[in-house]
C-alpha positions in Angstrom: -1.8 -77.9 47.0 -3.8 -77.5 43.9 -5.2 -74.0 43.2 -7.6 -72.5 40.7 -8.0 -68.9 39.5 -11.4 -67.3 38.8 -11.8 -63.9 37.0 -14.7 -61.6 36.5 -14.4 -59.1 33.7 -17.2 -56.9 35.2 -18.6 -53.5 34.5 -16.7 -51.7 37.3 -13.5 -53.6 36.7 -11.7 -56.9 36.5 -11.3 -59.0 39.6 -9.4 -62.2 40.0 -9.1 -64.6 43.0 -6.8 -67.5 43.7 -8.6 -70.3 45.5 -7.2 -73.4 47.3 -8.7 -76.9 46.7 -10.7 -76.4 49.9 -12.2 -73.1 48.8 -10.0 -70.8 50.7 -9.5 -67.5 49.0 -5.7 -67.1 49.0 -5.5 -63.8 47.2 -7.5 -61.3 45.2 -6.8 -58.4 42.9 -8.7 -55.8 41.1 -8.3 -53.3 38.2 -10.9 -50.7 37.7 -12.4 -50.3 34.1 -12.9 -47.2 32.0 -16.4 -46.7 30.6 -16.3 -44.4 27.5 -19.3 -42.4 26.9 -18.5 -40.3 23.8 -22.2 -39.3 23.3 -25.7 -39.9 24.7 -26.6 -43.6 24.8 -23.1 -44.9 23.9 -21.2 -46.9 26.5 -18.1 -48.7 25.4 -14.9 -50.3 26.8 -11.6 -51.2 25.3 -11.3 -55.0 25.0 -7.5 -54.6 25.0 -7.7 -53.1 28.4 -10.0 -55.9 29.6 -7.4 -58.4 28.5 -4.5 -56.5 30.1 -6.3 -56.2 33.4 -6.9 -59.9 33.4 -3.2 -60.6 33.0 -2.3 -58.0 35.7 -4.8 -59.3 38.3 -3.7 -62.9 37.8 0.0 -61.8 38.3 -1.0 -59.8 41.4 -2.8 -62.8 42.9 0.4 -65.0 42.4 2.6 -62.3 44.0 0.3 -61.9 47.0 0.0 -65.6 47.7 3.4 -66.7 47.0 2.2 -70.0 45.5 4.1 -71.6 42.7 2.6 -71.1 39.3 2.6 -74.9 38.8 0.0 -75.2 41.5 -2.6 -73.5 39.3 -4.4 -76.3 37.7 -6.9 -74.2 35.8 -8.2 -70.7 35.0 -11.8 -69.7 34.2 -13.3 -66.4 33.2 -16.8 -64.9 33.9 -17.8 -61.7 32.3 -20.5 -59.2 31.4 -23.3 -61.0 29.6 -25.5 -58.8 27.4 -22.9 -56.8 25.4 -20.9 -57.9 22.4 -17.3 -57.6 20.9 -16.8 -58.1 17.2 -13.6 -60.0 16.5 -11.6 -60.4 13.2 -10.1 -63.5 11.7 -7.2 -63.5 14.1 -9.5 -63.6 17.2 -8.7 -60.0 18.2 -11.3 -57.3 18.5 -12.3 -55.0 15.6 -15.0 -53.2 17.5 -14.9 -51.8 21.1 -17.0 -53.8 23.7 -20.6 -52.6 23.0 -21.7 -52.6 26.7 -24.9 -53.9 28.0 -25.3 -50.2 29.3 -25.2 -48.9 25.7 -28.7 -48.0 24.4 -28.1 -47.0 20.8 -29.5 -50.3 19.5 -33.0 -49.4 20.7 -34.4 -49.1 17.2 -33.3 -52.7 16.5 -35.0 -53.9 19.7 -38.2 -52.6 18.2 -37.4 -54.2 14.9 -36.8 -57.6 16.4 -39.8 -57.3 18.6 -42.2 -56.3 15.9 -41.0 -58.9 13.4 -40.3 -61.9 15.6 -40.7 -60.9 19.3 -42.6 -64.0 20.4 -40.4 -66.4 18.3 -37.2 -64.9 19.9 -38.6 -65.4 23.4 -39.9 -68.9 22.7 -36.6 -70.0 21.2 -34.0 -68.2 23.3 -35.8 -67.6 26.5 -35.5 -63.7 26.6 -37.1 -60.9 24.7 -35.0 -58.6 22.5 -33.4 -56.0 24.7 -30.1 -54.2 25.2 -28.5 -57.6 24.3 -26.8 -59.5 21.5 -29.4 -59.7 18.8 -30.2 -55.9 18.5 -26.6 -55.0 19.0 -25.5 -57.3 16.2 -28.1 -55.9 13.9 -26.9 -52.3 14.9 -23.3 -53.1 13.7 -24.7 -54.9 10.6 -26.8 -51.9 9.5 -25.2 -48.8 11.0 -21.5 -49.7 10.6 -21.4 -51.9 7.5 -17.7 -51.0 6.8 -16.7 -52.4 10.2 -19.2 -55.2 10.0 -17.4 -56.6 6.9 -14.3 -57.2 9.0 -16.2 -59.0 11.8 -15.7 -62.9 11.7 -17.6 -63.6 15.0 -19.3 -62.0 18.0 -18.2 -62.9 21.5 -18.4 -61.5 25.0 -15.6 -60.0 27.2 -15.0 -63.3 29.1 -14.8 -65.3 25.9 -12.6 -62.7 24.2 -10.2 -62.8 27.1 -10.1 -66.6 27.1 -9.4 -66.7 23.4 -6.5 -64.2 23.8 -5.0 -66.2 26.6 -5.1 -69.3 24.4 -4.2 -67.6 21.1 -7.5 -68.8 19.4 -8.6 -67.5 16.1 -12.2 -66.5 15.1 -12.6 -70.2 13.8 -12.3 -71.3 17.5 -14.5 -68.5 18.9 -17.0 -69.7 21.5 -19.9 -68.8 23.7 -21.0 -70.9 26.7 -24.7 -71.8 27.1 -25.3 -69.5 30.0 -25.3 -66.6 27.5 -27.7 -68.0 25.0 -30.9 -66.4 26.3 -29.3 -63.0 25.5 -28.4 -63.9 21.9 -31.6 -63.4 20.1 -30.7 -66.2 17.7 -30.4 -69.3 19.8 -32.5 -72.4 20.2 -31.7 -72.4 23.8 -33.6 -75.6 24.9 -31.5 -77.6 22.4 -28.3 -75.7 22.8 -27.8 -74.6 19.2 -28.4 -71.7 16.9 -31.8 -71.1 15.4 -31.5 -71.2 11.6 -34.9 -69.6 11.0 -34.2 -66.5 13.1 -30.9 -66.1 11.5 -32.5 -66.2 8.0 -35.2 -63.9 9.0 -32.8 -61.1 10.0 -30.3 -62.1 7.3 -27.6 -62.9 9.7 -24.9 -65.4 8.5 -24.8 -68.1 11.2 -21.0 -68.4 10.6 -20.8 -65.2 12.5 -22.0 -66.9 15.6 -19.4 -68.7 17.7 -19.5 -72.4 18.7 -21.5 -73.2 21.7 -19.8 -74.8 24.7 -20.5 -75.9 28.2 -19.2 -73.6 31.0 -16.8 -76.3 32.4 -15.3 -77.2 29.0 -11.6 -76.6 28.5 -11.3 -74.3 25.5 -7.5 -74.2 25.3 -4.1 -73.8 27.1 -2.3 -70.7 27.8 0.3 -69.5 25.2 3.8 -68.9 26.3 3.2 -65.1 25.7 0.0 -65.0 27.7 1.5 -67.1 30.5 4.5 -64.9 30.7 2.1 -61.9 31.1 0.2 -63.6 33.8 3.1 -65.2 35.7 1.7 -68.7 35.0 3.1 -71.8 33.2 2.6 -72.1 29.5 -0.1 -74.8 28.9 -2.2 -73.9 31.9 -5.7 -75.1 31.0 -8.2 -72.4 30.4 -11.9 -73.4 31.1 -14.7 -71.6 29.2 -16.4 -70.1 32.3 -19.8 -68.4 32.1 -21.6 -65.2 32.3 -21.0 -63.1 35.4 -24.6 -63.3 36.6 -24.6 -67.2 36.2 -21.3 -67.3 38.0 -22.8 -65.2 40.9 -25.6 -67.6 41.2 -23.2 -70.5 41.4 -21.1 -68.7 44.0 -24.3 -68.4 46.1 -24.9 -72.1 46.0 -27.9 -71.9 43.7 -27.4 -75.5 42.7 -30.8 -76.8 43.8 -34.4 -75.9 42.6 -36.1 -73.2 44.7 -32.9 -71.4 45.9 -33.3 -67.8 44.7 -30.5 -65.2 44.3 -30.3 -61.4 44.6 -27.2 -60.0 42.9 -27.1 -56.5 44.6 -24.5 -55.1 42.2 -24.3 -52.6 39.4 -27.3 -54.3 38.0 -30.0 -55.5 40.5 -30.8 -59.1 39.6 -33.5 -61.5 41.0 -33.4 -65.1 40.1 -35.1 -68.4 40.8 -33.5 -71.8 40.2 -35.7 -74.3 38.3 -35.4 -77.6 36.7 -37.1 -76.9 33.4 -37.1 -74.4 30.5 -40.2 -72.2 30.5 -39.8 -69.0 28.4 -42.1 -66.1 29.4 -43.8 -65.6 26.0 -46.9 -64.0 27.5 -45.5 -61.3 29.9 -41.9 -61.1 28.6 -40.8 -60.1 32.1 -38.3 -62.8 33.0 -35.6 -64.4 31.0 -35.0 -68.2 31.2 -31.2 -69.0 31.0 -29.2 -72.2 31.5 -27.5 -72.6 34.8 -23.8 -73.3 35.0 -24.9 -76.4 36.9 -25.9 -79.1 34.4 -29.7 -79.8 34.2 -30.8 -76.6 36.0 -32.2 -73.2 34.7 -32.5 -69.8 36.2 -35.6 -67.7 35.6 -34.5 -64.1 36.3 -34.8 -60.5 35.5 -32.8 -57.4 36.3 -32.8 -53.6 36.7 -30.4 -51.9 34.4 -28.0 -50.1 36.7 -30.2 -50.6 39.7 -27.3 -50.6 42.1 -25.9 -47.5 40.4 -29.1 -45.6 41.5 -27.8 -45.6 45.1 -24.6 -43.8 44.1 -26.6 -41.4 41.9 -28.8 -40.6 44.9 -25.9 -40.1 47.3 -23.9 -37.9 44.9 -26.6 -35.9 43.0 -29.4 -35.7 45.6 -27.8 -36.1 49.1 -24.5 -34.3 48.2 -25.9 -31.9 45.7 -23.6 -33.1 42.9 -20.4 -33.4 44.9 -19.0 -36.9 44.4 -16.8 -36.3 47.5 -19.7 -35.0 49.7 -19.8 -35.7 53.4 -22.9 -38.0 53.3 -22.0 -41.6 52.9 -24.3 -44.7 52.3 -24.1 -45.5 56.1 -25.5 -42.0 56.9 -28.2 -42.4 54.3 -29.2 -45.9 55.6 -29.4 -44.6 59.1 -31.7 -41.8 58.0 -33.8 -44.2 56.0 -34.2 -46.6 58.9 -35.9 -43.7 60.8 -38.6 -43.6 58.1 -40.8 -46.8 58.8 -42.7 -48.7 56.2 -45.7 -46.5 55.4 -48.3 -46.0 52.8 -47.3 -42.4 52.5 -43.8 -43.2 51.5 -43.4 -42.1 47.8 -43.0 -44.7 45.1 -39.7 -44.5 43.2 -39.5 -46.0 39.7 -35.8 -47.1 39.3 -35.5 -47.3 35.5 -33.4 -44.2 35.0 -31.9 -45.6 31.7 -34.8 -47.7 30.5 -36.5 -50.8 31.7 -35.0 -54.1 30.5 -37.5 -56.6 31.8 -39.8 -56.2 30.1 -38.0 -54.3 27.3 -39.1 -50.7 27.6 -36.0 -48.8 26.6 -37.7 -45.4 26.7 -39.2 -45.7 30.1 -37.6 -43.4 32.7 -37.4 -43.1 36.4 -39.8 -41.1 38.6 -40.9 -40.4 42.2 -44.7 -40.6 42.6 -46.6 -39.3 45.7 -44.1 -36.8 46.9 -45.1 -34.6 49.9 -43.4 -31.7 51.6 -42.8 -33.7 54.7 -40.7 -36.2 52.9 -37.2 -36.2 54.3 -33.9 -37.2 52.6 -34.1 -40.5 54.5 -37.6 -41.2 53.2 -36.6 -40.6 49.7 -33.6 -42.9 50.1 -35.8 -45.6 51.5 -38.0 -45.2 48.5 -35.0 -45.9 46.2 -34.1 -49.0 48.3 -37.7 -50.2 48.3 -38.0 -49.8 44.5 -35.5 -52.6 43.8 -37.5 -54.9 46.2 -40.8 -53.9 44.6 -39.4 -54.6 41.1 -38.3 -58.0 42.4 -41.9 -58.5 43.6 -43.0 -58.0 40.0 -40.4 -60.6 38.9 -41.5 -63.1 41.5 -45.2 -62.8 40.4 -44.0 -63.4 36.7 -42.1 -66.5 37.7 -45.0 -67.8 39.7 -47.2 -67.5 36.6 -44.7 -69.8 34.8 -44.0 -72.2 37.8 -47.1 -72.2 39.9 -45.8 -75.1 42.0 -42.3 -73.6 42.6 -41.4 -73.4 46.2 -39.4 -70.2 46.8 -37.1 -71.6 49.6 -34.9 -68.6 50.3 -33.2 -65.6 48.7 -29.3 -65.6 48.9 -27.9 -62.1 48.4 -24.5 -61.2 47.0 -22.8 -58.1 45.7 -21.9 -54.9 47.4 -25.5 -54.3 48.4 -25.6 -57.4 50.6 -24.0 -55.4 53.4 -27.1 -53.2 53.9 -29.1 -54.7 56.7 -32.0 -52.3 55.9 -32.1 -53.2 52.3 -32.0 -56.9 53.1 -34.9 -56.5 55.5 -37.0 -54.5 53.1 -36.4 -57.2 50.5 -37.4 -60.0 52.9 -40.6 -58.1 53.8 -41.6 -57.2 50.2 -41.0 -60.7 48.9 -42.2 -62.6 52.1 -39.1 -64.7 51.9 -36.0 -65.1 54.1 -33.0 -63.2 52.8 -29.6 -64.8 53.6 -26.2 -63.3 53.3 -23.5 -65.5 51.8 -20.6 -65.6 54.2 -17.4 -64.1 52.7 -19.1 -64.4 49.3 -16.7 -64.4 46.4 -19.3 -63.5 43.8 -18.7 -64.2 40.1 -14.8 -64.8 40.4 -15.6 -67.6 43.0 -18.2 -69.1 40.6 -15.5 -69.0 37.8 -13.0 -70.6 40.1 -15.5 -73.5 40.9 -16.0 -74.0 37.1 -12.2 -74.1 36.6 -12.0 -76.8 39.3 -14.8 -78.9 37.9 -13.5 -78.4 34.3 -10.1 -79.9 35.1 -11.7 -82.8 36.9 -10.6 -81.8 40.4 -14.1 -82.2 41.8 -17.0 -84.5 41.2 -19.7 -82.0 40.4 -20.7 -78.3 41.1 -23.3 -78.9 43.8 -20.7 -80.7 46.0 -18.2 -78.1 45.3 -20.8 -75.4 46.4 -21.5 -77.3 49.5 -17.9 -77.5 50.4 -16.9 -73.9 49.5 -19.9 -71.8 50.5 -21.1 -70.8 54.0 -24.3 -68.8 54.5 -24.4 -65.9 57.1 -27.0 -63.7 58.7 -30.7 -64.4 58.0 -33.4 -61.7 57.6 -36.8 -63.2 58.2 -39.8 -61.4 56.8 -42.1 -59.5 59.1 -45.5 -61.1 58.7 -47.2 -58.0 60.0 -46.1 -56.1 56.9 -47.3 -58.7 54.4 -50.6 -56.9 53.6 -48.9 -53.5 53.6 -46.4 -54.6 50.9 -49.1 -56.4 48.8 -50.8 -53.0 48.6 -47.4 -51.3 47.8 -46.7 -53.8 45.1 -50.0 -53.2 43.5 -49.5 -49.5 43.7 -46.0 -49.8 42.2 -47.3 -51.7 39.2 -49.9 -48.9 38.8 -47.2 -46.4 38.9 -45.2 -48.2 36.2 -48.3 -47.9 33.9 -48.6 -44.3 34.6 -44.9 -43.5 34.0 -45.0 -45.6 30.8 -47.9 -43.6 29.4 -45.7 -40.5 29.9 -42.3 -41.5 29.0 -42.3 -45.0 27.5 
């Protein structure tokens, strides 16, 4: 039996899975992460811990499954997409991981937007936001003594892969699914944009080489292999961004298949066959798919999934993280509050809005009444994600007026909420389908490892073989007009809150 290992270096932690050649998940392992918040706006992780957790989870998978290390024909790593790690000449980090949740680069978002906002969108496919470009400029201007030691900027998945293979900064890489977040890429042509680099006085040599997600970037060193329990020389495939890997793990390998990643970030994506940057509205990003020839037009709520835990802990349980009310209780209460025009509108951007970039926008409830119950407020929180998705869908339709939205496949922890899935189906007027036994980003990475070492013909056929869909939530046609009104009202609420906080 041939097996592959897929890893996701995610926000909540690192997860690895061991997968058979038929797609059966033989083992999985997880190590939680530690987010460091030394002061307001700063969110960092230790890249050394990310690397160690990768080795530990791989070793755990092998121990659980009992498979021989020689059966593993390839490893691929997905990871957080919008943050950066500065590495030195030896390929090891000289900065902490500057997380996508870190907001200190906000002044440089404004700088890039004012000086070259449209050019960045047109070239890379995404506006400047809490992503690579503004973060690189922050390190350049705010930490020049550290910046002098940086030889390249990479992401967690790439950094871990480099460490596994013993690569130096000269071999640093980024796969093309990250390019829309870069701020300096000519995404359509898969290269760096020299004009944008020159405008912001960034030496292009600090940007890594661009590779395909299924490209083999090296082989495990004997030291790394011993730490993982694998054989030295095991091929390491580039992998891709965790969001792109999640899309792949949902089977979004054909035009018109949409994906909802109901995780830490709430992500809505449509699969298309052409590159169309959203220069006018700057709501959705256009990023390359892990599947050759396809693109994903998508947007996300920064920490959208974290809002549910915030509500459970701070609102429902009065600040007690171990309070008695659980998500199941809150969902049961919310289900007793039907879709109603009097339900308050919740604005979910507690840490700034990403799509479009409005870093100073904040969350709010509008339309509160004394009769609103805890369940009604929780329903409003769930509904806010679906309404924000409705804004994204409208923006995508403006770019692709003939695109057929076939179905929405949901993955991530939030996929288990039947009420939330139904609300999304009703708001978006689209069937929502759970992915059966979804493996998320680690499964997408495992598929890339299999494709990269030549063990399958292509990614669409691997997706067909490995992925099963589950329960379907059909939209309630009687609520279509209600949610059109709600979506219009939601957009009006965004304008009002922007005037006060943005």
